[in-house]
Backbone as JSON, one array per atom type, in Angstrom:
{
  "sequence": "XXXXXXXXXXXXXXXXXXXXXXXXXXXXXXXXXXXXXXXXXXXXXXXXXXXXXXXXXXXXXXXXXXXXXXXXXXXXXXXXXXXXXXXXXXX",
  "N": [[86.79, 108.7, 68.85], [84.48, 106.71, 71.32], [82.34, 109.35, 74.19], [81.19, 107.42, 75.47], [82.64, 105.03, 75.97], [85.0, 105.84, 77.63], [86.3, 105.31, 80.9], [84.45, 106.53, 83.6], [85.49, 108.3, 86.07], [84.39, 106.89, 88.77], [81.56, 107.08, 92.03], [84.01, 108.02, 95.51], [86.65, 107.22, 93.93], [88.81, 108.76, 92.27], [90.93, 111.4, 89.71], [94.01, 111.35, 88.61], [97.88, 112.13, 88.09], [100.73, 111.61, 86.92], [103.43, 111.68, 88.68], [106.06, 109.94, 89.21], [107.89, 107.41, 89.29], [108.84, 104.43, 91.27], [109.68, 102.17, 91.01], [109.18, 98.9, 90.6], [106.05, 97.52, 91.45], [105.29, 100.4, 92.16], [104.16, 103.68, 91.67], [104.47, 107.41, 92.18], [101.44, 109.14, 92.43], [100.0, 112.74, 91.85], [97.27, 113.16, 93.23], [93.91, 114.82, 91.91], [92.49, 115.38, 94.1], [94.03, 117.35, 95.71], [96.32, 114.97, 97.27], [99.32, 114.18, 97.25], [99.67, 110.32, 96.49], [101.29, 107.66, 97.54], [100.83, 105.06, 94.56], [99.01, 102.25, 93.89], [100.09, 99.03, 91.26], [97.55, 97.01, 90.56], [98.19, 93.24, 90.8], [96.97, 91.58, 88.78], [96.71, 94.07, 86.36], [100.11, 94.41, 85.65], [101.36, 93.55, 83.72], [99.72, 94.43, 81.41], [99.69, 97.51, 81.58], [101.42, 99.87, 80.97], [102.9, 102.61, 81.71], [103.92, 105.38, 82.07], [105.66, 108.94, 83.72], [103.97, 111.71, 83.82], [101.52, 110.53, 82.28], [97.78, 110.23, 82.19], [95.96, 108.82, 84.79], [93.13, 106.51, 86.93], [92.47, 106.43, 89.51], [92.38, 104.07, 92.13], [91.81, 105.57, 96.4], [92.93, 103.64, 99.13], [91.25, 102.46, 101.74], [91.87, 102.31, 104.48], [94.78, 105.16, 105.06], [93.58, 106.05, 102.68], [94.5, 109.47, 102.49], [97.28, 108.91, 101.35], [97.33, 106.0, 100.39], [97.2, 104.5, 97.07], [95.55, 102.46, 94.48], [95.33, 101.93, 91.39], [93.39, 101.91, 88.8], [92.46, 101.97, 86.31], [95.05, 103.8, 83.34], [94.63, 106.05, 80.82], [94.11, 107.21, 77.6], [96.36, 109.12, 74.95], [94.02, 110.41, 73.11], [91.94, 110.05, 75.06], [92.1, 111.97, 77.54], [92.09, 114.35, 75.68], [89.27, 114.01, 75.42], [88.02, 114.33, 78.74], [89.03, 116.17, 78.97], [87.99, 118.24, 77.95], [85.01, 116.63, 78.69], [85.24, 118.77, 80.9], [86.27, 118.07, 83.42], [89.57, 117.51, 84.18], [91.85, 120.21, 84.43]],
  "CA": [[86.28, 107.29, 70.83], [83.08, 108.01, 72.06], [83.06, 109.43, 75.17], [80.45, 106.37, 76.03], [83.74, 103.6, 76.24], [85.52, 105.99, 79.06], [85.83, 104.29, 82.31], [84.63, 107.99, 84.02], [85.69, 108.5, 87.47], [83.1, 106.4, 90.1], [82.02, 107.44, 94.21], [85.19, 106.87, 96.11], [87.47, 107.43, 92.83], [89.45, 110.41, 91.92], [92.24, 111.29, 88.38], [95.9, 111.95, 89.09], [98.9, 112.62, 87.11], [101.5, 110.65, 87.1], [104.64, 112.43, 88.87], [107.77, 108.93, 89.46], [107.94, 105.73, 88.73], [109.25, 104.33, 92.01], [110.46, 101.12, 90.87], [108.96, 98.09, 91.47], [104.82, 98.11, 91.3], [105.05, 101.97, 92.78], [104.06, 105.23, 91.36], [103.87, 108.53, 92.91], [100.51, 110.16, 91.71], [99.19, 113.78, 92.11], [95.66, 113.27, 92.81], [92.84, 116.03, 92.03], [91.61, 116.41, 95.5], [95.19, 118.0, 96.25], [96.58, 114.64, 98.06], [100.05, 113.24, 96.47], [99.41, 109.58, 96.73], [101.91, 106.15, 96.29], [99.72, 104.05, 94.34], [101.16, 100.12, 93.12], [99.58, 98.62, 89.58], [97.45, 95.62, 91.03], [98.47, 91.73, 90.58], [96.28, 92.02, 87.43], [96.58, 94.02, 85.53], [100.32, 94.62, 85.41], [101.78, 93.19, 82.45], [98.75, 95.06, 80.37], [98.94, 98.32, 81.8], [102.24, 100.74, 81.32], [102.96, 103.93, 82.14], [105.72, 107.04, 82.7], [105.39, 109.68, 84.13], [102.84, 112.27, 83.42], [100.32, 110.15, 82.5], [96.46, 110.91, 83.47], [95.3, 107.83, 85.32], [92.09, 106.7, 87.88], [93.23, 105.75, 91.5], [90.72, 103.97, 93.76], [92.81, 105.29, 97.31], [92.03, 102.97, 100.12], [89.86, 102.87, 102.36], [92.86, 102.07, 105.35], [95.45, 105.28, 104.52], [93.34, 106.93, 101.65], [95.61, 110.29, 102.03], [98.5, 109.17, 100.83], [98.11, 105.24, 99.4], [95.29, 104.07, 96.73], [95.82, 101.62, 93.36], [95.13, 102.25, 90.18], [92.71, 100.97, 88.28], [93.08, 102.03, 85.16], [94.99, 104.5, 82.81], [93.96, 107.03, 80.37], [95.43, 107.21, 76.17], [96.29, 110.8, 74.62], [92.34, 110.37, 72.99], [90.5, 109.82, 76.24], [92.2, 113.06, 78.14], [91.55, 115.22, 75.97], [87.71, 114.15, 75.9], [87.12, 114.27, 79.64], [89.06, 118.22, 79.63], [86.22, 118.53, 76.98], [84.31, 117.81, 80.13], [85.54, 119.25, 82.51], [86.96, 116.97, 84.36], [90.65, 118.01, 83.86], [91.97, 121.62, 83.78]],
  "C": [[85.46, 108.45, 70.6], [83.22, 108.39, 73.5], [82.28, 108.83, 76.06], [81.08, 105.24, 76.59], [84.38, 103.65, 77.59], [84.92, 105.61, 79.73], [86.12, 105.87, 82.75], [85.16, 107.48, 85.66], [84.3, 108.16, 88.58], [83.52, 107.02, 92.21], [83.37, 106.4, 94.69], [86.91, 106.75, 95.03], [88.22, 108.3, 92.19], [91.36, 110.55, 90.46], [92.98, 111.65, 89.06], [96.56, 112.09, 87.28], [100.41, 111.48, 87.81], [102.93, 111.13, 87.37], [105.64, 111.37, 88.62], [107.4, 108.08, 89.79], [108.93, 105.63, 90.34], [109.65, 102.93, 92.09], [108.94, 100.32, 91.36], [107.15, 97.35, 90.0], [104.38, 99.78, 91.57], [104.83, 103.12, 92.04], [103.78, 106.07, 92.21], [102.77, 109.54, 92.61], [99.93, 111.75, 92.28], [98.09, 114.0, 91.81], [94.58, 114.71, 92.61], [92.27, 116.34, 92.95], [92.85, 116.53, 96.57], [96.51, 116.75, 97.34], [97.85, 113.91, 96.72], [99.62, 111.86, 96.8], [100.44, 107.98, 96.17], [100.88, 104.76, 95.72], [100.64, 102.16, 94.05], [99.3, 99.91, 92.07], [99.05, 97.2, 90.0], [97.83, 94.64, 90.17], [98.14, 91.91, 88.92], [95.92, 92.69, 86.7], [98.8, 95.1, 85.43], [101.1, 94.43, 84.7], [100.99, 94.16, 81.31], [99.01, 96.84, 80.84], [100.57, 99.14, 81.96], [102.22, 102.01, 81.16], [104.25, 104.95, 82.18], [104.7, 108.2, 83.0], [104.99, 111.53, 83.32], [101.65, 111.93, 83.01], [99.37, 110.2, 83.3], [95.87, 109.27, 83.69], [93.91, 107.79, 86.56], [93.26, 105.73, 88.78], [91.76, 105.92, 92.72], [91.98, 104.27, 95.42], [91.63, 104.07, 98.06], [91.95, 103.23, 101.31], [90.98, 103.36, 104.27], [93.95, 103.57, 104.81], [94.91, 105.7, 103.46], [93.2, 108.14, 101.33], [97.05, 109.78, 101.42], [98.74, 107.24, 100.22], [97.11, 104.71, 98.63], [96.49, 102.63, 95.4], [94.76, 102.01, 91.69], [94.57, 101.4, 89.38], [92.62, 101.68, 86.76], [93.78, 103.59, 84.46], [94.63, 105.03, 81.23], [94.41, 107.07, 78.67], [95.39, 109.0, 76.18], [94.85, 111.04, 74.63], [91.45, 111.49, 74.65], [90.81, 110.87, 77.16], [91.88, 113.9, 77.83], [90.02, 115.44, 75.93], [87.28, 114.53, 77.41], [88.27, 116.08, 80.28], [87.9, 118.02, 78.15], [85.15, 118.55, 77.87], [84.17, 117.71, 81.26], [85.56, 119.03, 83.54], [88.16, 116.89, 84.71], [90.58, 119.05, 83.58], [92.88, 121.15, 82.89]]
}
């Protein structure tokens, strides 16, 4: 997979790891900036995004309550996670 096709974090977005599935369309995500956020899967992505605990995701924190809540932007595959590690974006 090419690095240019991977969705990289833009300004105001942060990488995170899914810690717990909370039910409905919500999950607990430990973000790279040190915050644990309750994130939701937006309606347009609900049926297309399947994830489980331990998956690496891209989070867009809310403008209000930015330290506590956010939206999931994308989920990375295992191959994409390896490329992110090589780019030093993940530990």
